[in-house]
Backbone as CSV, one residue per row, in Angstrom:
resi,resn,N_x,N_y,N_z,CA_x,CA_y,CA_z,C_x,C_y,C_z
1,MET,0.718,-1.330,0.060,-0.143,-0.071,0.056,1.038,1.436,0.083
2,GLU,2.017,1.289,0.611,3.088,2.374,0.473,2.976,2.811,-0.773
3,ILE,3.423,1.728,-1.688,3.575,2.263,-3.194,2.578,2.927,-3.612
4,ALA,1.569,2.358,-3.577,0.082,2.821,-4.205,-0.086,4.374,-3.787
5,GLN,0.238,4.740,-2.595,0.002,6.062,-1.934,0.892,6.843,-2.381
6,ASN,1.763,6.440,-2.932,3.175,7.512,-3.549,2.993,7.564,-4.932
7,LEU,1.931,6.790,-5.724,2.139,6.830,-7.113,1.507,8.514,-7.533
8,GLN,2.599,8.966,-8.325,2.562,10.665,-8.720,2.299,10.593,-10.304
9,GLU,1.923,11.465,-10.658,1.335,11.752,-12.118,3.018,11.671,-12.682
10,SER,3.902,12.286,-12.132,5.194,12.464,-12.703,5.935,11.150,-13.058
11,GLU,5.412,10.119,-12.172,6.403,8.764,-12.427,5.404,7.782,-13.707
12,LEU,4.449,8.456,-14.267,3.658,7.613,-15.201,4.374,7.841,-16.509
13,PRO,3.855,7.277,-17.550,4.497,7.089,-18.506,3.538,8.410,-19.581
14,ASN,4.211,8.916,-20.484,4.071,10.099,-21.147,3.109,9.881,-22.540
15,THR,2.989,8.725,-22.556,1.991,8.517,-23.983,0.603,7.641,-23.351
16,LEU,-0.167,7.986,-24.410,-1.368,7.434,-23.711,-1.307,5.708,-23.987
17,SER,-0.696,5.324,-24.942,-0.324,3.994,-25.114,0.289,3.278,-24.073
18,GLN,1.659,3.936,-23.635,2.282,3.191,-22.590,1.572,3.349,-21.160
19,LEU,0.646,4.529,-20.916,-0.165,4.593,-19.668,-1.202,3.492,-19.592
20,LYS,-1.654,3.312,-21.001,-2.694,1.953,-20.929,-2.211,0.778,-20.356
21,LYS,-0.875,0.404,-20.886,-0.433,-0.749,-20.648,-0.110,-0.884,-19.120
22,TYR,0.240,0.432,-18.350,0.514,0.590,-17.224,-0.727,0.293,-16.258
23,THR,-1.653,0.743,-16.618,-3.027,0.424,-16.087,-3.531,-0.779,-16.154
24,LEU,-3.233,-1.668,-17.220,-3.704,-2.900,-17.256,-3.018,-3.757,-16.279
25,SER,-1.954,-3.678,-15.866,-1.388,-4.468,-14.870,-1.593,-3.875,-13.326
26,CYS,-2.433,-2.794,-13.114,-2.675,-2.211,-11.907,-3.319,-3.152,-10.908
27,HIS,-2.683,-3.373,-9.726,-3.494,-3.621,-8.686,-3.337,-3.119,-7.378
28,LEU,-3.363,-1.729,-7.547,-3.470,-0.676,-6.197,-4.505,-1.139,-5.279
29,CYS,-5.765,-1.187,-5.837,-6.884,-1.298,-5.050,-7.829,-2.549,-5.274
30,PRO,-8.651,-2.494,-4.394,-9.428,-3.918,-4.295,-10.494,-4.006,-5.756
31,LEU,-10.440,-3.258,-6.457,-11.455,-3.164,-7.756,-10.932,-4.183,-8.632
32,SER,-9.348,-4.169,-8.574,-8.464,-5.046,-9.500,-8.925,-6.688,-9.314
33,LYS,-9.396,-7.038,-7.934,-9.625,-8.149,-7.776,-10.929,-8.837,-8.349
34,THR,-11.823,-7.568,-8.672,-13.373,-8.295,-9.261,-13.628,-7.771,-10.704
35,ARG,-12.582,-7.221,-11.102,-12.918,-6.728,-12.682,-12.232,-7.803,-13.479
36,LYS,-13.307,-7.458,-14.817,-12.815,-8.501,-16.091,-11.781,-7.804,-16.695
37,ASN,-11.983,-6.619,-16.858,-11.368,-5.769,-17.719,-10.800,-4.440,-17.215
38,VAL,-9.585,-3.665,-17.668,-9.496,-2.429,-17.307,-10.360,-1.556,-18.215
39,VAL,-10.855,-0.545,-17.890,-11.583,0.464,-18.754,-10.867,1.814,-19.017
40,PHE,-9.735,1.574,-19.897,-8.835,2.924,-19.765,-9.488,4.024,-20.119
41,GLY,-10.192,4.082,-21.210,-10.735,5.566,-21.730,-10.563,5.281,-23.582
42,GLU,-11.240,6.157,-24.073,-10.933,6.107,-25.515,-11.573,7.156,-26.381
43,GLY,-10.994,7.446,-27.274,-11.274,8.618,-28.496,-10.141,9.149,-28.598
44,ASN,-10.356,10.441,-29.282,-9.279,11.005,-30.119,-8.254,11.776,-28.814
45,PRO,-7.047,11.353,-29.171,-6.018,11.544,-28.079,-5.658,13.160,-28.317
46,ASN,-6.227,13.940,-29.138,-5.816,15.214,-29.298,-7.006,15.993,-29.136
47,ALA,-8.479,15.254,-28.203,-9.639,16.130,-28.404,-9.393,17.336,-27.363
48,GLU,-10.531,18.143,-27.923,-10.846,19.615,-27.336,-11.565,19.146,-26.102
49,ILE,-12.502,18.048,-26.280,-13.359,18.118,-25.398,-13.240,16.602,-24.832
50,MET,-13.052,16.314,-23.124,-12.956,15.278,-22.325,-14.092,14.685,-21.610
51,PHE,-14.851,13.718,-21.812,-16.182,13.554,-21.057,-15.275,12.959,-19.714
52,VAL,-15.756,12.566,-18.489,-15.379,12.115,-17.354,-16.393,11.538,-16.365
53,GLY,-16.793,10.479,-16.681,-17.656,9.633,-15.686,-17.169,9.190,-14.512
54,GLU,-18.173,8.343,-13.712,-17.621,7.664,-12.474,-16.916,6.615,-12.278
55,GLY,-17.452,5.375,-13.364,-16.593,4.294,-13.275,-17.454,3.092,-14.264
56,PRO,-16.543,2.287,-14.745,-17.242,1.483,-15.561,-18.532,0.625,-14.964
57,GLY,-19.532,0.088,-15.693,-20.452,-0.612,-15.644,-20.184,-2.059,-15.919
58,GLU,-21.233,-2.720,-15.900,-21.150,-4.227,-16.221,-20.662,-4.034,-17.855
59,MET,-21.455,-3.572,-18.507,-21.278,-3.556,-20.078,-19.814,-3.226,-20.283
60,GLU,-19.491,-2.044,-19.676,-18.049,-1.331,-19.942,-16.853,-2.552,-19.382
61,ASP,-17.318,-3.127,-18.486,-16.300,-4.013,-17.610,-16.108,-5.425,-18.735
62,ASN,-17.151,-5.607,-19.269,-17.102,-6.893,-20.274,-16.363,-6.355,-21.649
63,THR,-16.461,-5.382,-22.040,-15.954,-4.881,-23.305,-14.672,-4.050,-23.319
64,ALA,-14.074,-3.635,-22.030,-13.194,-2.893,-21.656,-13.176,-1.466,-22.731
65,ARG,-14.509,-0.988,-22.613,-14.729,0.376,-23.417,-15.848,1.093,-22.545
66,PRO,-15.285,2.423,-22.466,-16.569,3.442,-21.557,-17.755,3.645,-21.845
67,PHE,-18.811,3.574,-21.346,-19.880,3.910,-21.875,-20.436,3.328,-23.151
68,VAL,-20.718,2.108,-23.004,-21.274,1.483,-23.881,-22.635,0.967,-23.746
69,GLY,-23.002,0.995,-22.604,-24.288,0.605,-21.969,-25.530,1.617,-22.629
70,ARG,-26.829,1.510,-21.836,-27.767,2.308,-22.220,-27.483,4.112,-21.748
71,ALA,-26.637,4.301,-20.806,-26.050,5.725,-20.161,-25.190,5.897,-21.493
72,GLY,-24.243,5.086,-22.252,-23.371,5.448,-23.110,-24.132,5.899,-24.262
73,GLN,-25.158,5.090,-24.864,-25.783,5.260,-25.994,-26.184,6.697,-26.041
74,LEU,-26.936,7.268,-24.631,-27.452,8.345,-24.549,-26.108,9.688,-24.814
75,LEU,-25.066,9.100,-24.210,-23.955,10.196,-24.216,-23.593,10.239,-25.567
76,THR,-23.492,9.250,-26.368,-23.127,9.598,-27.967,-24.183,10.090,-28.605
77,LYS,-25.631,10.117,-28.130,-26.536,10.951,-28.912,-26.505,12.218,-28.469
78,ILE,-26.182,12.492,-27.413,-25.936,14.125,-26.906,-24.694,14.434,-27.751
79,ILE,-23.366,14.074,-27.808,-22.234,14.322,-28.442,-22.994,14.792,-29.947
80,GLU,-23.103,13.395,-30.516,-23.538,13.870,-32.175,-24.598,14.632,-32.154
81,ASN,-25.733,14.536,-31.380,-26.756,15.655,-31.907,-26.561,17.035,-31.154
82,VAL,-26.209,17.504,-30.011,-26.334,18.483,-29.616,-24.880,19.042,-30.045
83,LEU,-23.751,18.551,-29.585,-22.617,19.097,-30.041,-22.181,19.077,-31.292
84,GLU,-22.656,18.283,-32.010,-22.553,17.966,-33.554,-21.427,17.596,-34.019
85,ILE,-20.781,16.855,-33.118,-19.347,16.194,-33.723,-19.331,14.723,-33.211
86,LYS,-18.656,13.937,-33.748,-18.323,12.550,-33.839,-18.227,12.064,-32.362
87,ARG,-18.333,10.813,-31.766,-18.163,10.399,-30.394,-16.750,10.078,-30.714
88,GLU,-15.934,9.692,-31.903,-14.484,9.447,-31.825,-13.484,10.662,-31.863
89,ASP,-14.410,11.837,-31.847,-13.691,13.401,-31.883,-13.581,13.719,-30.569
90,VAL,-14.197,12.957,-29.587,-13.727,13.464,-28.078,-13.284,12.467,-27.202
91,TYR,-12.935,12.756,-25.831,-12.230,11.402,-25.403,-13.110,11.167,-24.250
92,ILE,-13.338,10.190,-23.955,-13.929,9.490,-22.691,-13.414,8.799,-21.727
93,ALA,-13.634,9.060,-20.589,-12.780,8.003,-19.313,-13.659,8.069,-18.144
94,ASN,-13.306,7.683,-17.237,-13.827,7.830,-15.771,-12.956,7.982,-14.642
95,ILE,-13.389,8.320,-13.626,-12.879,8.668,-12.327,-11.812,7.271,-12.047
96,VAL,-12.603,6.236,-12.004,-12.093,4.505,-11.641,-11.758,4.093,-13.062
97,LYS,-10.917,3.311,-13.018,-10.900,2.289,-14.234,-11.364,0.914,-14.392
98,CYS,-11.702,0.562,-13.273,-12.232,-0.681,-12.861,-13.552,-0.822,-12.177
99,ARG,-14.503,-1.759,-12.826,-15.807,-1.786,-12.259,-15.937,-1.916,-10.692
100,PRO,-16.701,-0.932,-9.925,-17.406,-1.345,-8.768,-18.129,-2.184,-8.288
101,PRO,-17.938,-2.977,-7.617,-19.242,-4.218,-7.780,-20.654,-3.697,-7.470
102,SER,-21.482,-4.385,-8.246,-23.027,-3.810,-8.363,-23.090,-2.389,-8.539
103,ASN,-22.049,-1.987,-9.324,-22.101,-0.426,-9.935,-22.219,0.594,-8.712
104,ARG,-21.616,0.356,-7.709,-21.785,1.161,-6.557,-20.696,2.412,-6.805
105,VAL,-21.166,3.513,-6.192,-20.082,4.456,-6.201,-18.655,4.306,-5.879
106,PRO,-17.655,4.549,-6.438,-16.122,4.397,-5.844,-15.894,5.070,-4.588
107,THR,-15.469,4.285,-3.832,-14.904,4.607,-2.332,-13.829,5.841,-2.666
108,GLN,-13.758,6.724,-1.744,-12.479,7.630,-1.689,-11.365,7.068,-1.910
109,GLU,-11.043,5.954,-1.440,-9.739,5.263,-1.672,-9.496,4.996,-3.079
110,GLU,-10.522,4.366,-3.557,-10.147,3.914,-4.916,-10.082,4.806,-5.824
111,ALA,-10.807,5.658,-5.599,-10.793,7.120,-6.381,-9.665,7.879,-6.442
112,ASN,-8.950,8.021,-5.298,-7.740,8.391,-5.070,-6.541,7.843,-5.635
113,LEU,-6.653,6.559,-5.589,-5.557,5.497,-5.963,-5.498,5.514,-7.656
114,CYS,-6.653,5.667,-7.906,-6.747,5.694,-9.578,-6.583,7.239,-10.150
115,LYS,-6.971,8.015,-9.465,-6.878,9.562,-9.839,-5.545,9.973,-10.719
116,PRO,-4.520,9.605,-10.022,-3.319,9.646,-10.796,-3.225,9.246,-12.563
117,TYR,-3.922,8.412,-12.622,-3.914,7.872,-14.058,-4.737,8.794,-14.836
118,LEU,-5.875,9.204,-14.138,-6.810,10.077,-14.902,-6.131,11.652,-14.972
119,LEU,-5.411,11.920,-14.256,-4.980,13.116,-14.328,-3.610,13.166,-15.338
120,LYS,-3.263,12.192,-15.396,-1.735,11.541,-16.639,-2.782,11.936,-18.005
121,GLN,-3.872,11.060,-17.978,-4.478,11.283,-19.508,-5.104,12.415,-19.645
122,ILE,-5.346,13.398,-18.836,-5.943,14.718,-19.178,-4.435,15.849,-19.216
123,GLU,-3.608,15.504,-18.602,-2.384,16.232,-19.255,-1.891,15.874,-20.534
124,ILE,-1.820,14.434,-20.839,-1.403,13.975,-22.197,-2.248,14.475,-23.061
125,ILE,-3.740,14.531,-23.257,-4.542,15.050,-24.177,-4.766,16.161,-24.084
126,ASN,-4.518,16.930,-23.106,-4.451,18.172,-23.009,-5.978,19.337,-23.475
127,PRO,-7.391,18.780,-23.037,-8.172,19.261,-23.506,-8.612,20.644,-23.136
128,SER,-9.329,21.263,-23.854,-9.788,22.699,-23.496,-10.967,22.808,-22.771
129,ILE,-12.125,21.590,-22.679,-13.216,21.393,-21.824,-13.085,20.218,-21.680
130,ILE,-13.579,19.846,-20.230,-13.718,18.773,-19.427,-15.015,18.783,-19.002
131,VAL,-15.932,17.641,-19.467,-17.147,17.762,-19.159,-17.120,16.779,-17.986
132,SER,-17.542,16.895,-16.494,-17.685,15.950,-15.601,-19.076,15.380,-15.706
133,LEU,-19.374,13.951,-15.365,-20.414,13.563,-15.823,-21.116,13.291,-14.511
134,GLY,-21.765,13.711,-13.621,-22.500,13.583,-12.240,-21.572,14.065,-11.130
135,ALA,-22.328,13.683,-9.991,-21.577,14.386,-8.938,-20.272,13.672,-8.355
136,THR,-20.142,12.405,-8.598,-19.089,11.594,-8.300,-17.950,12.299,-9.144
137,SER,-17.934,12.486,-10.075,-16.822,13.120,-11.243,-16.538,14.356,-10.845
138,TYR,-17.522,15.039,-10.586,-17.101,16.343,-10.108,-16.704,16.415,-9.140
139,ARG,-16.757,15.608,-7.986,-16.159,15.785,-6.565,-14.837,15.513,-6.699
140,TYR,-14.578,14.266,-7.493,-13.252,13.857,-7.312,-12.148,14.911,-8.236
141,LEU,-13.059,15.540,-9.327,-11.932,16.427,-10.010,-11.560,17.574,-9.450
142,THR,-12.704,18.097,-8.791,-12.395,19.537,-7.989,-12.205,19.524,-6.506
143,GLY,-12.491,18.324,-5.909,-12.194,18.164,-4.375,-13.203,18.751,-3.703
144,ASP,-14.560,19.171,-4.286,-15.718,20.138,-3.478,-16.621,18.871,-3.278
145,PHE,-16.484,18.361,-1.946,-17.511,17.351,-1.773,-18.824,17.934,-0.997
146,ASN,-19.146,18.994,-0.960,-20.160,19.887,-0.484,-21.051,20.259,-1.559
147,GLY,-20.536,20.445,-2.692,-21.400,21.039,-3.693,-22.497,20.053,-4.533
148,ALA,-23.913,20.031,-4.554,-24.830,19.311,-5.076,-24.815,19.680,-6.671
149,ILE,-24.619,18.353,-7.354,-24.409,18.811,-8.903,-25.742,19.313,-9.467
150,SER,-26.710,19.333,-8.672,-28.094,20.349,-9.173,-27.512,21.647,-9.292
151,LYS,-26.864,22.041,-8.088,-26.429,23.622,-7.684,-25.257,23.808,-8.869
152,VAL,-24.288,23.266,-8.995,-22.935,23.456,-9.969,-23.115,23.200,-11.273
153,ARG,-23.820,22.309,-11.779,-23.959,21.920,-13.075,-24.028,23.297,-14.005
154,GLY,-23.507,23.083,-15.145,-23.529,24.507,-16.183,-22.543,25.453,-15.802
155,GLU,-22.292,25.342,-14.401,-20.912,26.486,-14.193,-19.700,25.690,-14.659
156,LEU,-19.108,27.249,-14.799,-17.532,26.823,-15.515,-16.392,26.953,-14.153
157,PHE,-15.381,26.033,-14.353,-14.629,25.975,-13.174,-13.046,25.795,-13.685
158,ASP,-12.020,26.610,-13.412,-10.707,26.420,-14.171,-10.308,24.926,-13.390
159,MET,-9.569,24.380,-14.511,-8.900,22.972,-13.959,-7.784,22.977,-14.853
160,GLY,-6.692,23.524,-14.557,-5.119,23.949,-15.275,-5.638,24.508,-16.418
161,ASN,-5.146,23.817,-17.806,-5.534,24.469,-18.955,-6.854,24.588,-19.563
162,ALA,-7.959,23.722,-18.764,-8.959,23.329,-19.197,-10.185,24.231,-18.395
163,LYS,-11.331,24.223,-19.003,-12.713,24.925,-18.304,-13.275,23.307,-18.001
164,LEU,-13.600,23.343,-16.553,-14.289,22.072,-16.518,-15.836,22.765,-16.165
165,ILE,-16.825,21.774,-16.818,-18.042,22.229,-16.607,-18.955,20.757,-16.337
166,PRO,-19.570,20.684,-14.887,-20.201,19.897,-14.402,-21.553,19.676,-15.055
167,THR,-21.995,18.601,-15.189,-23.484,18.197,-15.938,-23.806,16.944,-15.183
168,TYR,-25.166,16.677,-15.256,-25.634,15.364,-14.999,-24.950,14.210,-15.700
169,HIS,-24.982,12.941,-14.998,-24.481,11.667,-15.552,-25.589,11.246,-16.676
170,PRO,-25.507,10.579,-17.776,-26.445,10.074,-18.475,-27.438,9.126,-17.839
171,SER,-26.843,8.536,-16.637,-27.567,7.468,-16.328,-28.591,7.941,-15.545
172,TYR,-28.377,9.254,-14.943,-29.301,10.003,-14.252,-30.449,10.126,-14.941
173,LEU,-30.175,10.831,-16.334,-31.254,11.049,-17.179,-32.001,9.942,-17.626
174,LEU,-31.586,8.995,-17.575,-32.292,7.576,-17.865,-33.408,7.535,-16.927
175,ARG,-33.010,7.865,-15.672,-34.134,7.503,-14.582,-34.899,8.698,-14.325
176,ASN,-34.375,9.979,-14.667,-35.031,11.319,-14.803,-35.282,12.201,-15.883
177,PRO,-35.935,11.824,-16.958,-35.916,12.314,-18.087,-36.222,13.965,-18.088
178,SER,-36.851,14.495,-16.932,-37.049,15.989,-16.800,-35.699,16.598,-16.349
179,ALA,-34.781,16.223,-16.281,-33.344,16.638,-16.294,-32.689,16.637,-17.641
180,LYS,-33.326,16.084,-18.349,-32.517,16.257,-20.040,-32.531,17.793,-20.284
181,LYS,-33.246,18.402,-20.148,-33.196,19.848,-20.684,-32.242,20.764,-20.046
182,ALA,-31.682,20.624,-18.677,-30.582,21.032,-18.156,-29.478,20.731,-18.742
183,MET,-29.266,19.125,-18.962,-28.152,18.891,-19.647,-28.179,19.498,-21.021
184,PHE,-29.368,19.508,-21.936,-28.904,20.066,-23.082,-28.427,21.555,-23.032
185,LEU,-28.984,22.187,-22.151,-28.320,23.511,-21.750,-26.904,23.740,-21.480
186,ASP,-26.526,22.513,-20.481,-25.036,22.651,-20.563,-24.044,22.393,-21.745
187,MET,-24.756,21.364,-22.488,-24.023,21.250,-23.715,-24.070,22.283,-24.661
188,LEU,-25.133,23.188,-24.784,-25.100,24.020,-25.597,-24.150,25.058,-25.217
189,LYS,-23.809,25.156,-23.875,-22.805,26.413,-23.329,-21.318,25.743,-23.873
190,VAL,-21.210,24.310,-24.150,-19.900,23.827,-24.244,-19.606,23.796,-25.828
191,LYS,-20.781,23.676,-26.742,-20.715,24.049,-27.769,-20.443,25.449,-28.317
192,ALA,-20.834,26.356,-27.616,-20.435,27.882,-27.446,-19.443,27.683,-27.312
193,MET,-18.305,27.196,-26.423,-17.108,27.389,-26.429,-16.010,27.076,-27.175
194,LEU,-16.764,25.895,-28.103,-15.683,25.296,-29.297,-15.126,26.289,-30.064
């Protein structure tokens, strides 16, 4: 555990392909024991927009690809129909790279141990806009554990070279269709920034 707590971005590889290889052999947290696959992330390595979710679900764990289930299909529609760009032109990743059992929220320990990987991805891709999908993503990217997603969604935050804009997670929209309009407005703000 000593090594795990000292994992620093600066010690990680500087290319996505090398970083992915590194994460495939990661056993820093208990999620590595129950995963089928590491879900590293995918998309354009030079993307202007990066979407960051919470963690892989069952379909993602089976396919090693982020956002391929029902929530992922909705995210793809939002990207293509609202932002009017192809899914392949953005980059999609998660706070944790392995599926939490029963799709539970990642623990603070799991998120903190995995966070250097995500921060290194952000550093390599260098997007100008990061869209945090849902409260968990927002909290671990900003360190604001008190802000309700309903209160901060649509606001702009500085995150290094990028602007961070939190919005609802697509799975939340599937359960609460009335929130789709708010996310639509958030995506229009992202589109205007491009």
